[in-house]
Structures are given as C-alpha cells and as structure tokens.
C-alpha positions as CSV (number, residue, x, y, z in Angstrom):
1,M,-11.7,19.5,21.0
2,S,-8.9,17.6,19.4
3,N,-7.3,18.6,16.1
4,A,-8.8,15.4,14.5
5,G,-12.3,16.2,15.7
6,R,-12.7,20.0,15.2
7,I,-12.8,19.9,11.4
8,A,-15.3,18.7,8.9
9,S,-12.6,16.2,7.6
10,I,-13.4,16.9,3.9
11,A,-10.6,14.7,2.5
12,V,-10.5,12.1,5.2
13,A,-14.2,11.3,4.8
14,I,-13.9,10.9,1.1
15,V,-10.8,8.7,1.5
16,L,-12.5,6.4,4.0
17,G,-15.5,6.1,1.8
18,A,-13.3,5.0,-1.1
19,I,-11.4,2.5,1.0
20,A,-14.7,1.1,2.3
21,A,-16.0,0.6,-1.2
22,F,-13.0,-1.5,-2.1
23,G,-13.2,-3.4,1.2
24,Q,-16.7,-4.6,0.4
25,S,-15.4,-6.5,-2.6
26,S,-13.8,-9.9,-2.6
27,H,-12.0,-10.5,-5.9
28,T,-8.3,-11.2,-6.1
29,L,-5.7,-10.2,-8.7
30,Q,-2.5,-12.1,-8.6
31,G,0.6,-12.6,-10.8
32,R,4.3,-13.0,-11.0
33,V,7.0,-10.4,-11.8
34,S,9.8,-11.7,-13.9
35,L,12.9,-10.4,-15.5
36,P,13.1,-10.3,-19.4
37,N,14.9,-13.7,-19.2
38,G,12.0,-15.3,-17.3
39,S,13.8,-15.5,-13.9
40,Q,12.6,-13.8,-10.8
41,P,14.2,-10.5,-9.8
42,P,17.0,-10.8,-7.2
43,N,15.2,-8.7,-4.6
44,P,11.5,-8.0,-3.8
45,V,9.8,-5.7,-6.3
46,K,7.3,-3.1,-5.2
47,V,4.0,-3.5,-7.1
48,A,1.3,-0.8,-7.0
49,I,-2.2,-1.1,-8.3
50,T,-4.3,1.9,-9.4
51,F,-8.0,2.2,-10.3
52,G,-9.2,5.2,-12.4
53,G,-5.8,6.8,-11.8
54,M,-6.2,6.5,-8.0
55,H,-3.5,4.7,-6.1
56,V,-5.3,1.8,-4.3
57,Y,-2.7,-0.6,-2.7
58,E,0.9,-1.5,-3.0
59,T,2.8,-4.6,-2.0
60,F,6.2,-6.4,-2.5
61,T,6.8,-9.6,-4.4
62,D,7.6,-12.8,-2.4
63,L,10.6,-15.1,-2.8
64,S,9.1,-16.4,-6.1
65,G,8.4,-13.0,-7.5
66,R,4.7,-13.4,-6.9
67,F,2.2,-10.8,-5.7
68,A,-1.5,-10.6,-4.9
69,F,-4.1,-8.0,-4.2
70,S,-7.4,-9.0,-2.6
71,G,-10.7,-7.2,-1.9
72,L,-11.1,-5.8,-5.4
73,R,-14.2,-5.0,-7.3
74,R,-14.9,-5.3,-11.1
75,G,-13.1,-2.9,-13.3
76,V,-9.9,-2.1,-15.2
77,Y,-6.8,-1.7,-13.1
78,V,-3.2,-0.7,-13.8
79,L,-0.3,-2.7,-12.2
80,I,3.0,-0.8,-11.8
81,A,6.2,-2.7,-11.0
82,E,8.8,-0.3,-9.8
83,G,12.2,-0.3,-11.5
84,D,15.4,-0.8,-9.5
85,G,17.3,2.0,-11.3
86,E,20.0,-0.4,-12.4
87,T,18.8,-3.5,-14.3
88,F,15.1,-3.0,-15.2
89,E,12.7,-0.2,-15.8
90,T,9.4,0.6,-14.1
91,T,6.8,-1.4,-16.0
92,S,3.0,-0.9,-16.2
93,V,0.4,-3.4,-17.5
94,R,-3.4,-3.3,-17.6
95,A,-5.5,-5.9,-15.8
96,E,-9.2,-6.3,-16.0
97,I,-11.4,-7.9,-13.4
98,S,-14.5,-8.9,-15.3
99,A,-16.3,-11.0,-12.7
100,Y,-20.1,-11.2,-12.5
101,G,-22.1,-12.1,-9.5
102,S,-21.1,-11.9,-5.9
103,A,-18.9,-15.1,-5.6
104,P,-15.2,-14.3,-5.0
105,Q,-13.1,-14.9,-8.1
106,S,-9.3,-14.9,-8.8
107,F,-7.6,-13.3,-11.9
108,T,-4.0,-13.5,-13.0
109,Q,-1.9,-10.8,-14.7
110,N,1.9,-11.4,-14.9
111,I,4.4,-8.6,-15.3
112,Q,7.5,-9.0,-17.4
113,L,10.0,-6.3,-16.6
114,Q,11.7,-4.3,-19.3
115,T,15.5,-4.3,-19.3
116,K,17.1,-0.9,-18.5
117,V,19.1,0.5,-21.4
118,R,22.7,-0.7,-21.4
119,K,22.2,-2.9,-18.4
120,V,22.2,-6.7,-18.3
121,S,19.9,-8.7,-16.1
122,P,21.6,-11.0,-13.6
123,P,21.8,-14.7,-14.5
124,A,19.1,-16.9,-13.0
125,A,21.6,-18.9,-11.0
126,V,22.9,-15.8,-9.3
127,T,19.4,-14.6,-8.7
128,A,18.5,-17.8,-7.0
129,A,21.6,-17.7,-4.9
130,E,20.9,-14.2,-3.7
131,I,17.4,-14.8,-2.5
132,A,17.8,-18.3,-1.1
133,D,18.4,-18.6,2.6
134,P,20.5,-21.7,3.3
135,N,19.3,-21.7,7.0
136,L,15.7,-21.9,6.0
137,P,14.3,-25.4,6.7
138,T,12.4,-27.1,4.0
139,L,9.2,-27.3,6.1
140,A,9.3,-23.6,6.8
141,R,9.6,-22.8,3.1
142,Q,6.8,-25.2,2.2
143,E,4.5,-23.8,4.8
144,Y,5.3,-20.2,3.7
145,E,4.6,-21.1,0.0
146,K,1.3,-22.7,1.0
147,G,0.4,-19.6,3.0
148,M,1.1,-17.4,0.0
149,K,-1.1,-19.6,-2.2
150,E,-4.0,-19.4,0.3
151,A,-3.5,-15.6,0.6
152,R,-3.7,-15.3,-3.2
153,N,-6.9,-17.3,-3.1
154,N,-8.3,-14.9,-0.5
155,N,-8.3,-17.5,2.2
156,P,-6.8,-15.5,5.1
157,E,-7.7,-18.1,7.8
158,K,-5.8,-20.9,6.0
159,A,-3.0,-18.6,5.0
160,A,-2.5,-17.5,8.6
161,M,-2.4,-21.1,9.6
162,H,0.4,-21.9,7.2
163,F,2.4,-18.8,8.0
164,R,2.1,-19.8,11.7
165,G,3.4,-23.3,10.7
166,A,6.3,-21.6,8.9
167,I,7.1,-19.6,12.0
168,A,6.9,-22.8,14.2
169,A,9.4,-24.5,11.8
170,H,11.8,-21.6,11.8
171,S,11.3,-19.0,14.5
172,P,13.5,-16.3,12.9
173,F,11.4,-16.4,9.7
174,Y,10.9,-12.6,9.3
175,S,8.8,-12.7,6.1
176,A,6.5,-15.3,7.6
177,R,5.8,-13.1,10.6
178,V,5.1,-10.1,8.4
179,A,2.8,-12.2,6.2
180,F,1.1,-13.7,9.2
181,A,0.5,-10.2,10.5
182,E,-1.1,-9.1,7.2
183,Q,-3.5,-12.0,7.3
184,C,-4.4,-11.3,10.9
185,T,-5.2,-7.8,9.8
186,N,-7.5,-9.1,7.1
187,L,-9.2,-11.3,9.7
188,K,-9.6,-8.3,12.0
189,R,-7.3,-10.0,14.6
190,E,-5.6,-6.7,15.1
191,A,-3.9,-7.6,18.4
192,D,-2.3,-10.7,16.9
193,A,-1.2,-8.6,13.9
194,A,0.4,-6.0,16.0
195,Q,2.2,-8.6,18.1
196,A,3.5,-10.4,14.9
197,Y,4.8,-7.1,13.5
198,R,6.6,-6.3,16.7
199,E,8.1,-9.8,16.8
200,A,9.3,-9.3,13.3
201,I,10.9,-6.0,14.2
202,E,12.8,-7.7,17.1
203,I,14.1,-10.3,14.6
204,R,15.1,-7.8,11.9
205,P,15.2,-4.2,13.2
206,D,17.1,-3.2,10.1
207,R,14.2,-4.0,7.7
208,A,11.3,-1.7,6.9
209,P,8.2,-3.8,6.1
210,A,7.2,-4.7,9.7
211,Y,7.6,-1.0,10.8
212,V,5.4,0.0,7.8
213,G,2.8,-2.6,8.5
214,L,2.6,-1.8,12.2
215,G,2.4,1.9,11.5
216,M,-0.4,1.5,9.0
217,L,-2.3,-0.8,11.3
218,L,-2.1,1.8,14.1
219,V,-3.3,4.5,11.7
220,K,-6.3,2.4,10.7
221,Q,-7.0,1.9,14.5
222,K,-6.9,5.7,14.8
223,K,-3.9,5.4,17.2
224,Y,-2.2,8.2,15.3
225,A,0.3,9.1,18.0
226,E,1.5,5.5,18.4
227,A,1.8,5.1,14.6
228,I,4.4,7.9,14.2
229,Q,7.4,6.2,15.7
230,P,7.3,3.0,13.6
231,L,6.6,4.9,10.4
232,R,9.4,7.3,11.0
233,R,11.7,4.4,11.7
234,S,10.7,2.7,8.5
235,L,11.7,5.8,6.6
236,E,15.1,5.8,8.3
237,I,15.7,2.4,6.6
238,E,13.8,2.8,3.3
239,K,13.1,6.1,1.7
240,H,11.9,5.1,-1.7
241,S,8.2,4.1,-1.0
242,S,5.4,6.6,-0.9
243,A,3.1,4.7,1.4
244,P,5.0,5.3,4.7
245,Y,5.2,9.0,3.9
246,L,1.5,9.1,3.2
247,F,0.4,7.4,6.4
248,L,3.0,9.3,8.5
249,G,1.7,12.6,7.0
250,L,-1.9,11.6,8.0
251,A,-0.8,10.6,11.5
252,E,1.0,13.8,12.0
253,M,-1.9,15.9,10.7
254,M,-4.3,14.2,13.1
255,T,-1.9,14.8,16.1
256,G,-1.4,18.5,15.2
257,D,2.1,18.5,13.7
258,Y,1.1,20.3,10.6
259,Q,4.5,21.3,9.4
260,S,5.9,17.7,9.4
261,S,2.6,16.5,8.0
262,E,2.9,18.8,5.0
263,T,6.5,17.9,4.4
264,N,5.8,14.1,4.4
265,L,2.6,14.3,2.3
266,L,4.4,16.4,-0.3
267,K,7.3,13.8,-0.2
268,A,4.8,11.0,-0.7
269,Y,3.4,12.7,-3.8
270,A,6.9,13.4,-5.2
271,I,7.8,9.7,-4.9
272,G,4.7,7.8,-6.1
273,K,2.1,10.4,-7.1
274,P,-0.6,8.8,-5.0
275,P,-3.8,10.8,-5.6
276,L,-4.7,10.4,-1.9
277,A,-1.9,12.8,-1.1
278,H,-4.0,15.6,-2.7
279,L,-7.0,14.7,-0.4
280,Y,-4.9,14.6,2.7
281,L,-3.2,17.9,1.8
282,A,-6.6,19.5,1.2
283,N,-7.7,18.4,4.7
284,L,-4.4,19.7,6.1
285,Y,-4.8,23.1,4.5
286,E,-8.3,23.4,5.8
287,L,-7.0,22.7,9.3
288,K,-4.3,25.3,8.8
289,G,-6.9,27.9,7.8
290,D,-5.7,28.0,4.2
291,P,-8.8,27.0,2.1
292,E,-7.2,28.4,-1.1
293,K,-4.5,25.7,-1.0
294,G,-7.1,23.1,-0.2
295,I,-9.1,24.1,-3.3
296,Q,-5.9,23.7,-5.4
297,E,-5.3,20.2,-4.1
298,L,-8.9,19.1,-4.7
299,K,-8.8,20.5,-8.2
300,A,-5.5,18.7,-8.8
301,F,-7.1,15.4,-7.6
302,L,-10.0,15.9,-10.1
303,K,-7.6,16.6,-12.9
304,E,-5.6,13.5,-12.2
305,N,-8.6,11.3,-11.8
306,P,-11.0,12.1,-14.8
307,N,-12.8,8.8,-14.6
308,L,-14.0,9.0,-11.0
309,P,-17.4,7.5,-10.2
310,S,-20.0,10.3,-10.3
311,E,-20.8,10.1,-6.6
312,R,-17.1,10.5,-5.7
313,E,-16.7,13.4,-8.1
314,T,-19.8,15.1,-6.6
315,E,-18.3,14.7,-3.1
316,I,-15.1,16.4,-4.2
317,R,-16.9,19.3,-5.9
318,D,-19.1,19.8,-2.8
319,A,-15.9,20.0,-0.8
320,I,-14.5,22.6,-3.1
321,T,-17.7,24.6,-2.7
322,K,-17.4,24.5,1.1
323,L,-13.8,25.6,0.9
324,R,-14.7,28.5,-1.4
325,K,-17.2,29.7,1.2
326,Q,-14.5,29.5,3.9
327,A,-12.3,31.6,1.6
328,G,-15.0,34.1,1.2
329,R,-15.4,33.8,-2.6
330,T,-18.0,32.3,-4.9
331,K,-16.2,32.2,-8.2
332,P,-13.8,29.4,-9.3
C-alpha cells in the first residue's frame, strides 16, 4: 500500500473538510492595497486572509493594487498585507462578511499600508513608471482589467473570457495567463488551467506565480509526484511565501520523502505561521511513527485557533485521543 493510503490521514482529512466548507460558499471579499499617500505599491503585495486564526487563502495584488478572495462564508476575517521590509510595514485589518441568504454577495475592505519607520514611500509617478509595461497594448490592458473585475464579482466564466482576450491581444502577457489559469481552476477546467500555467512558465521562467499555481493544482489533483518539481522551482525564485513550502511539504509527505517534508513544513510555519502546517506535521509524525510529536502539533493547532467551530475542535481532539492510544498512554 502507498504511503498516502496506509494511514488514517488524521490531519489531511481535517484539512480537506475545512477546505470543502469554504468551497461551498460563494461570497467575495475584495479591496485595494494602497501606500500611505494613496498610490498603489510599486510591486505586487501578498495579501493573506485568515478566519478564526486559520490561514485560509493568500494572493497577490494586481497592477492597480487590487485583490479579491471568493468562495467565502459569513464571518469575521483578518486581511494581512505583507510588508516589503523597506518602505511599508505588514498591515492587518478586520473584514466582516455579514451576508444573509444564499445569494452570492460582494464586500469591500481596503488596506492602507503603514509607512516603515525612517523610510519614505516612493512618489506616485515613480510607482506608475515601475509597474507600467510600455509594450502592453491598450486592448490587452483593458481586457485584463475587465477580467479582474469579473473575477472580483465571482464570475469566473466571464473573467476567463476577458483574460483570454487579453492574451489574444498580447501573447506574452504573463499575468493574464496566470489569471486565466486561476479562473479555469475555479471552473474545474483543470486541463486548461495546467496548460495556461505551463505557457506562462515558458514566457517568464524567472517568475514564481505560475510554478506555484501549477504545483498547487497538481496537489489538489493528488498528482503529488508531479507537483514537487514546479513547487521546488518556485522556491528557487521566491523564498518568502509560506504557501509553496506548505504544498511542497504535503506533496513530499504523500510520496514518502519524510525528511524533506518536515523541513519544508517547518519552513512554511516559520515564514507565515499557517495553522495548517500543524495539521500536516501531525499527519507526518504519525506516518513516521512518532505520535508524541503529532500530539504536540495538534495541541499547538488548538492553542492558536481558540475559536474553531465545535465540530472542527471535536475532530482535532478525537485525533489526539487516537494518537495517545498509538503512543500507549491515556493521560494528557
């Protein structure tokens, strides 16, 4: 039996259940990240969203400094815009989705970054010059912006159509191909998504987002062995995001490379503190025959997530009980 199949998958089962719960919702939270002077940052900013202390999703702002998260349910979230270490600090804001009924609704929460002490934000003119591509045709930019608007409104079919139009107007449009792939993933057109990610990689093999997107897609398809190469390549380019480490650690765990898996899961936690790292590590330690460490990880998860839904907390505590039995003890 494979390494992935011979275990009860304590953590993986819990994680998949949590992901499914979010996937059944349809509300969208969007906004714009701006510098203290109101202009957009010179480079894409990583924005993460957490719910009850649990890291849910992360994304990067577009050319206008905008971001969007879809598939969310009612509740209070925290948006975290990551600082660049030079001009602005990491900034967190609360955002509440107070929708009633089942109809999809859109909510807006902007994030104004805080200036880093003794640093000055770049002038708006310089910012615009740094992010503007003089070779980008007007039609391509317009189609891309329309696609982003439809994506924020949770219309993946229309968004994909506009991103396809942007690509048609400017074939080397890397960001449009990545955005098209993301919408294809939302539409469950996984073959189209994989092809778009690979085409983006051919255009800009020196940029990480397409590698990350492809790797995450392959993990979701349970093609763990195939996911390892693009995720590792993304980390050769960009080492400051926790998501690639997290998904790489999962893929390595499911293919039996426990040592690399532990290293990358610990790295993911060191960078972004995603609570899911505790769950994956618990599963890894169970696979390695070290239930005591698995118990420690699950307890850490509970400590960092005091507001878990009762059914989720029960699942974690049941998992701890099972690990205690494996460890041959009954006391905490």
